[in-house]
Every structure is written in structure tokens, then in C-alpha cells.
C-alpha positions in Angstrom: 19.8 115.1 0.0 18.4 115.0 -3.5 18.4 118.7 -4.3 20.6 118.7 -7.4 21.4 116.6 -10.5 24.3 114.4 -9.5 24.9 112.2 -12.6 25.2 112.5 -16.3 21.9 112.7 -18.2 21.2 109.4 -19.9 19.3 109.0 -23.2 17.6 105.8 -24.2 20.2 105.3 -26.9 22.9 105.2 -24.1 20.7 103.6 -21.5 22.2 100.8 -19.3 20.5 97.6 -18.4 21.2 98.2 -14.7 21.3 101.5 -12.9 22.2 102.3 -9.3 19.8 104.6 -7.5 21.3 107.1 -5.0 19.9 109.7 -2.6 17.4 109.3 0.2 15.5 112.3 1.5 15.4 116.0 0.8 14.1 115.6 -2.7 13.6 118.8 -4.8 12.2 118.4 -8.3 13.2 122.0 -9.1 16.7 121.3 -10.5 15.3 118.6 -12.9 12.7 121.0 -14.2 15.2 123.8 -14.5 17.3 121.5 -16.5 14.4 121.0 -18.9 14.0 124.7 -19.3 17.7 124.9 -20.4 17.5 121.8 -22.6 14.3 121.9 -24.6 15.4 119.2 -27.1 14.2 116.3 -24.8 10.9 114.9 -25.7 10.4 112.9 -22.4 11.5 112.5 -18.9 10.9 109.7 -16.3 11.0 110.8 -12.7 11.1 107.8 -10.3 10.1 108.9 -6.9 8.1 108.2 -3.7 6.5 111.7 -4.4 7.4 113.1 -1.0 8.7 116.5 -2.1 7.2 119.9 -2.5 5.2 120.2 -5.7 7.2 122.2 -8.3 5.8 125.0 -10.4 4.9 123.8 -14.0 7.8 124.3 -16.3 7.5 126.8 -19.2 8.7 123.9 -21.5 5.6 122.0 -22.2 7.2 120.1 -25.1 8.9 117.6 -22.7 6.4 114.9 -21.5 6.9 113.9 -17.9 6.2 110.5 -16.5 6.0 110.4 -12.8 6.8 106.7 -11.9 6.0 106.0 -8.2 7.5 103.3 -6.1 4.1 101.8 -5.2 0.4 102.2 -5.7 0.0 103.8 -2.3 2.6 106.5 -3.1 0.8 107.0 -6.5 -2.6 107.5 -5.0 -1.2 109.8 -2.3 0.9 112.0 -4.6 -0.3 111.8 -8.1 -3.2 114.3 -7.7 -0.7 117.0 -6.7 1.6 116.2 -9.7 -0.9 115.4 -12.4 -0.9 119.0 -13.9 2.9 118.3 -14.6 2.5 115.0 -16.5 1.2 111.4 -16.4 1.6 109.2 -13.3 2.1 105.5 -13.0 3.3 103.1 -10.3 5.4 99.8 -10.1 3.4 96.8 -9.1 5.2 94.2 -7.1 5.6 90.8 -8.9 3.8 87.9 -7.6 7.0 86.0 -6.7 
């Protein structure tokens, strides 16, 4: 269940070349947005998601820009309209390999 923050926050200065994604199901965006309310010094956040979670209330912290990065174009088209009031949406396109 993805209903809490389970790893340390990573800044771009400390970003790794490779990351391991965890979770699967039960997503709740609330804890991440609550974290933003408590830590208003962040200027950006990337949420990588399939979008299948309840739409959260807009945070009071409007300084932090949110990018909703969807796993596919289909997920983007299905979910972005519900989340667009919270930030910008984009999706990953499969390479032509």
C-alpha cells in the first residue's frame, strides 16, 4: 500500500542515476501534499504515477510546482483532467526499440 512516504526525500543535488520504485496499489497522494505543507522550501515535486488514486485537495502551498508524470499516454489522458488543477501533467512515451 502506498499511503505514506517510505523513503528519504531526494533533492536533485543528491539525485541518483538509478532508483528503485516500490509500492503497488492503495496509493494516497495526501501524505506527499501534507509534506509540502510542512516543507514549503521546495520549488518543485515530480509524482510518477498511474494516476489511479483519489484526487487530493489542492495544497495551501502553491509555491511548489507539481509535475504529474504518468506511466503512459493512456493513463495521462484518463487521469490528467482530474489532477490538472494541482499542476502540470506529462507522460512517458515508450522508445521505438
